[in-house]
N, C-alpha and C positions, 0 to 999 in steps of 0.2 A: 481460675482460668489458667490453662497451661500455656507454655510458649509455643509449642507446636500442636499439642493434643487439646482438642476442643477450645481452640483459641477464639476469643470473641471478635477479633479484628475483622474477619470476613463478614460477620453480621453487621458490624458498625459501618463498614465501608459500603456494603451493598444497600443498607438502609438509606445512607446518604445519597447514593446514586439513584435509587428508586424514587426519592423525593424531588429530584431535579425536574425542571419543566420540560427538558428535552430527553427524558428517559424513554427508552423503547423496551417493551416487555418481551423478553426472549425466553421466558420461563418454560415454554413448551419443549425446550430441549430435554427437560427432565422426563417427559413422557417417553423419550427415546432411551434414556438412561435406566429407568426403572427395570426393564426386562433384562438388562445386562448385569444387575447386581446378583451376586452369588451364582453366576452362570459361567460357562467356559469362555465367554467373551467379555470377561470383567475387566480387561486391561485395554484402555484406549488412549491414544496419543493424538492430539489435534494440534497441528502446527499452522501458524498464520504469520503474515508480516507484522512488523511493529505497528502499534496503534490500531489494531483491528479487534479489540475487545476481548483479548485472551484473559487478562487479569480480572476484568469484571465478571466474566463467565466463571472463572475459578472461585471468585467470591460468592457468586450466586449458588454454585454447587455446595461450597463449604457451609454457607449460612443455612441452606435448606436442610441438609442432612444432619448437621451437627447437634449434639445435645448441649452445646455450650449455652445457647439462649433459645427461648421459645420464639421462633421467628414467624409465627402465624400472623402477627401484626403487619408483616411485610407481604406475605404470600397469599393471605386470604382474599386480597383484592386483585390478584394477578391471574393470568390465564390458567396457570397450572392448578389452581384451586378447583377448577371445574372437572378435573380428572377424577375418576372413581376411586383410584388408589392413592390419592393425595394424602389422606390421613395415615395411611399405612407406612409412609416413608418419612414424612416431615419430622425432623428432630429425633430420629430413632437410632442414630449411629454415633459412635465415637469417630471423630474425623481428625486425621493427622494432616495438617495443612503446612506445607513447606514452600516458601518462596526462595528458590535457589539463587536469585539475584540479590537477595538481601545480605549484604556483607559488611563487616566492620571495616572502617577506613584504615585501620592499622593492620589488617590481615595481609601477610606477606607470603604465605605459602599454602599449598593445598592441605598439608598436614594440619595447620592451624584452622583452616576453613572447615574441614570435615570433622575435626575433633570437637569443635564448638557445636556443630549440629548434633553429633552423637551424644555429647554431654547433656545438652538441653532436652533432647527427646527422652533420654533415659531418666532424667530428673522428673520429667512430666509423668512418665509411666510409673515410677516408684511412688510418686506423690498420689497419683490417682488410684493406685492399687496397693495400699499398705499391707493388705492381707496376704499378698503373694511373696514367697521366699525367693528373692533374687540373689544371684551370685554377685559379689563385688567386682569380679573380673569378667562378668558376662558381657554380652553385646545386645544390640537392639533386637535382632531376629529371635535370639534366645529368650529375651524378656517377653516379647510378644507371644511366643509359643507357650511360655509358662502361664501368661494371662489367659490365653485361649483354653489351655488344658483345664484350668480351674473354673473359669466363668463361662466358657463357650461364646464369649463376645467377639464379634468380628469388627474390623476397622475399615473405614473408607479413607483412601489416601488421595489427597489433592496436591499435586506437585506442579507448581507454577514456575515458568521460565527454567525448565529442566536443563536446558543447554547453555544457560548463562555462564556457567563455569568455564566453558571452552573458550570464552572470549576474554577471560581474565589474564592479565599480563604475566602472572607468576606460574601459570599452569604449564606443565611439561607433558610429554607424551606418556610417560609412566603414570602421571597423575590422572590422565584421562582414562586409562585402563583401570586404575584403582577405583575411580568414581563409578564406572560402569559395573564393576564387580560389587561395589557397595549397593547400588540399586538392585542388582540381581539378587544379592543375598537378602535384601530387605523385602522384596516383592515376589520373586519367581517361585511358583509352586508352594505357596504358603496358605495354609488353611485359614489363617486369621485375616486374610484379605477378602473383604466383601466386594470391593470395587476400587480400581485405581484409575484416576483421571490425571493425565499428564499433558502439559502444554508447553510450547516453546516456539522458536522461529524455525530452527533447522530440524529436519526429520531424523529419527533415530538411525536410519540406514546410513547416514553420513559417518557416524561415529562407531556404530556397533556392527561390524561385518560378521561377527560370530553369532553365538547363541545367547549372549548376555541378556538381551532384552527382547528376544524374539516372541515373547508371549504377548507383546503389545500389538494391537491393530492400529495402523497409522492412517490418519485422514488429513490430506493436504488440500489447499485451495485449488491448485492447478490440476490435480488428478483424481480427487475423491469427491463425488457428489454429496455423500452423507454429511450432515451437519452444516451444509453450506449456508442455509438461511440464518444461522445464529451468530454469524460473524460478519460485521459490516452491515450497512443499511440497504435494504431493497428500495426499488422505486416507490412502492406503496408506503413503506415506512418513512421515506424522505418526504413524500407528499404530506403525510400526517404531521411530521415535524414542522414543515413549512406552514401548514395551516395554524399550528399553535403559535408559531413565530409572528404571524400576521395579527393574531389576537393579543399577544403579549407586548410586542414592540410598538411604542407610540409613534415612532418615525422610521418605519422599515425602509432600508436602502438596498436590500438584497432581493433579487428576483429568483423565481424557481429555476429558470434557465441558467442563472448564474451559478447556483449550486451544482447543476449538472456539468457545466463547463469546467468548474474548478475541481470537483471532488468525485465525479463518476468515472467510469471507464475500466474498473477492475471486473474480471469475469470469473465465475465459478466454473467447475468442470462441465456443467450442463449449459453454460453460456449465459446464465443469469447475470445481469449487470449489478454491481455492488459499489456502493459509495464508501469512501473512507469515513468511518463513524466519528472519530475524534475531531477531524477537521470540520465536518458538518456541524457538530454540536458547538464547537468554539466559534464558528462563523456566525451561527444564529445567536448565540449568547452575547457576542460582542458586536453584532450588527455590522460585520465587515468581512468581505471576501479577501482572503490573503492566504499565504502559505503558512501552515501551522506545523510544519516539520521542524521540530526544535533541535533534533540531534543530527549532526552532519557526519558523525563517525563512520558508519558503514558506507555512505556515499563517497567519502574521502578515500576509504580503502579501495573501493571499486575503481575510482578514478586512477589510483596508482597502477592497478593492473591493466586498465585501458591504455595507459601510457606505455606499458610493456608490450602491448599487442595492437598498436595503432593500425597496422596494415590490415589486420583481420576485422576490425570493428568500425573503422572510420566511415566507410560508405554507408553502413547500416545505421550509424548514429545520425547521419544527415537525413536519411530516408525517414527514420522514426521522428526526427525533429520536424519533419514536414507533415507528419500525421499518418504516415504509412506504417503498416505492420510488416515485419520481415520474418523469414523462416528461421527457426532455431530449434535445436534438439535440447529441450529443457530437461535436465536431470536435477531435481531438487536436492538430492543427497550430495551433489558435487559442489554445493555452494558454500565453501569455506575459503576465506580470503587467502590463506597461505598456499592454496592449491589452484588458484585461478591462472591457468596457463593457456587456455584456448578461448576462442570466440564463444562457443557454447557454454563453457564454464562461467565466463563473465556474465553472459545474459542469464544463466541459471541463477547466479547470485543476485542479480538485479530483480528477478522475479520473486525470489524468496524474501528479500528485504522490502519488497513492495514498491520498487522503483519502476518496474515494468509490469504490464499485464500480459497474461499468457492464455491463449485459446487456440485449439486445433492446430498446434505446431507452429504458431506465429506469436511473436512478441511485439508489443507496442507501448508507447508512452501513454498512460491512461487518461491524463487530464492536465489542465493548466497548472495545477499545483506542482506537478512533477515536470511538466514541460519547462517551467521556469528554471528548475534546477538544471535540466539538461542544457537550456540556453546559456545559463551562467557558465557551465563547464565548457561549452563550445567557444565562448568568448574569452575564457581564461587559461586555456590549455595550449600553449605554443607548440607542444609536441603533436598536436593534431594537424600541423602543417597548413595546407591551403584552406582547410575548413576554418581554422582559427583566423587566418588572414582575412577571409571573406566575412566572417562574423564581425570582425573589427571594422570592416567597411560598411556594415549594415546601417549604422547611425548616419553616416554620410549619405547613403542611398535614400534614406527616408527624408532627410533635410532637403536633398536635391529634388525629390518628387514633389514635396509640398511647395517648394519655391518655383516649380516649373522649369528647373534647370535640366533640360533633356541632354545637354552636352555632357554634364558630369555623370548622369545616369548611364549614358552610352559608354563613357570611359570606364566606369566601374564594371559594366558588363563585359567589356573587352578585356579588362584586367582579369576577370573571372575566367574568361576563355583562354587567356594566355597562360594561366596556371596549369592548363591541360588537365582539368578536372574530369575524371571518368564520367561524372554525371552530365557533363556538357556534350556527350555524344547525342543527347536529345533523341534517343531511340524509343523512348516511351513517355507517356504522360506523367508517369510516376517520377521519372528523372527530372522532368521539367518542373514539376511541383516542388521537388526537393531544392532545386536551385533558387527558385523564387522565394521560398521560405528562408533560405540561408542568407540571401542578400538583403532581406528585410527583417532579419532576426531581431534587431533592437526595437522594431515597431511593436513587439509584444509587450513592451513596458506600458504602452498607452493605448494599444488597440487589441480588439479581439479579431483575429484573422480567421476567416472561414473560407474554405474552398467550396465553390458553388457548383452550378450545373456542369456536368460533363457532356461536352458537345461532340465527342468523338476524339480520335487520336490527333494529337497536335494542338488541342484547344484546352487551355487551363484558365479558369476564372477564379479570382480572389476578391473578397470584399473585406475591407478593413473597417470595423465598427469602432468608433471612439469609445473608450471605456472610462478613462479617468477625467476626461474633459469633453463634455457633450458639445462644446462649441468648436472643437477641433475639426479639421477637414476630414470628410468622409472620402474613402478611396475605393474605387472599383477598378480592378486591374485585369486585363486579358492579354495573354501572350499568344502569338501566332507564329507558325512555321511557314517559311516561303511565301509570305504575304507582306502586308504593310501595317504599320501601327494605325493608319487611318481606317483600315478595314476592321481592326480590333475595336476601335472606338465606335464605328458604325454598328457593330454587333452589340456593343454595350447598350447603345441607344435603342436598337431594334428589340432587344429583350427587356427593355425598360427596368434595368437593374436599379436605377436611381429611385424608383418607387419604394424600395426597402428603407429609405431614409426619410420619406415624406409623410409618415403617419398614415392614418386611415380615416374613414368617414366619421366625423364627430370626435376624433381624437388627434390632438396636435402632436407633431413629431417631437421626440426627445432630442433630436439632433438639430443644431442651428448653424453649423459650419458649412463651408462650401462642399460641393460634391465634385470630386475630381475623377474624370474618366482617364485611365492610364492605359495606353496601348504600347506593347513591346513586341517587336518582331525579330525573327532570326532567319537569315538566309543561309541555307546549307551549302550553297555553292560559294558564295563570297565569304561565308563564315563571319558575317557582320550583324550587329544588332542595331536597331533603330527604335527611338522612343518618341512618343507624342502624348501630350496632356491637354485635356480640354475641360473647362468648367461647365458642368451641366446645369 
């Protein structure tokens, strides 16, 4: 087994993945790759956010094509085995698999980093082809050319996390250029390349403005429909996983709707909804809905640039935290932390890293998993000004609501008004929605907050479903313009919203707490708020 050439690790790792109870068969991607081998379109780069299955796909491709191990014991039972050209391709190629994020902890320079890669790959080639006369002072492209000239063997290259190097602290601008030239020299215009599959987070266009890697066809989640189904879980695949979960788990505590609320919300270029695959699997495996984003690095970097551009993004953050989508000119190639200077660049970075979803010129927070991260940011960033202050008041607002303390509720609303928040112009339902979500931000810790029926301009309904404690109070909230809180409560009763907490025929309700009808009114002339609470 070589270190990079015909390494057995992709086989071992993919075999382990395929044996897991929540494995989804994505092998049909190979049917789309087969025609690309030895064609003029043999260079492809697929970029996706973190935790969207890029590495498992690289392992799939590496283990399928590589001569390292006979992998039919894995693939004979998977979808790709039904393809008529299956046997023509499986285990028929020498595969060079490089994970560019794999770095020694003592590496301190680009020179050391790339020197190690070159040394190990040359060592692999010299060991595998002892009959070839290699120059001592040669290089990898020369060695591969010599091999091809004698054997006519071609290679498949699988390059995982190709852009990892650009995030390493010791990398300088000259190193980036040198790295691009290394890849160009290795791959571009070479007869020994049968196929090159490259994956990462950031598109090539961000780093390569010239011709270094222009042979690659790029496929991104936001703008490229091709290959969309193979990264992330579709609705159908998530249904399949949930059915397995119900059979496997002896005491299931997760609902199908819970998976949707927590991990759905990403969209492909065609509008197909996609779930975060890693989070879905971990939630089902450990029987618990929670945030499985384990790395805060990129989000912390983006928070830093938000602080530098508060005026540009503050209102949009509030609107997105309320569940709305906002317009944004997303340019995925612009998403590098050191260059985030404008609103659109900040949102572009958030899309690329997976913190926002993008579709048809709008960005939004995709699900509860990410909404919680945004909520934490709103509550912890003093530089957000009035947004931060109101977020800190939200815990007090929830306590006052549950206690029936309408006086405190009105004081908090007046406080919000006195801060002269642009959103308090109440010119549209969207602005009103944003404010209500902001002053009840801390409620997301214990409630699932859903915006309900839209009854026209000036009417906004919210229902607070207890999540962590089913004995907690259920809250139905309606806000009215130029009317009274009593009228808001009358409408709550008229529309029979309370039935949402009272179960159905033959099925007892899961909620046992009080049901609170909350009416909040705002008078545009007096610019005053009034509140009223009634137990239903």
